[in-house]
C-alpha positions, 0 to 999 in steps of 0.5 A: 834836574836830579832825582833827589831835587825832583823828589824834594820839590814833589814833597813840598808840593804835596804838603802845600796841596795837603793844606789846601785840600784839608779844609775842603768839604769838612763838617765839624761835629758842632755843625752836625749836632753830634759831639762825641764826649771828650772831643771838641765841637770843632773836630771833623764829624767824618774826616774821610782821610783816603779821599783827602790823601787821593785829592792831595796826591792829584793836586800835588802832581799838578803843582809839581808838573807846573814847577817842573815845567818852569824849571826844566823849560826855563819859562821864568828866569831869575831876571824876570823877577823884579825884586831880585838883584841883577848879577852881570857876567864878568 
């Protein structure tokens, strides 16, 4: 696996992890009962961005490790996926 492919896969894993982590533990301003003027009641009361970024990075590393292992050690071959077409060697 080349470095550029590894970085691209990590970037994708990080974004997937971000969307997994974002809603975890968030309380809205409406739930807290203190809505700031000019904001919707669904806005987060305390976004805790640093905690979210750290959790996203850790989960991204775990996801990347799983994908990296599958690719490098060939744990799942394309022939193992049932809906893909089979190509015979000539």
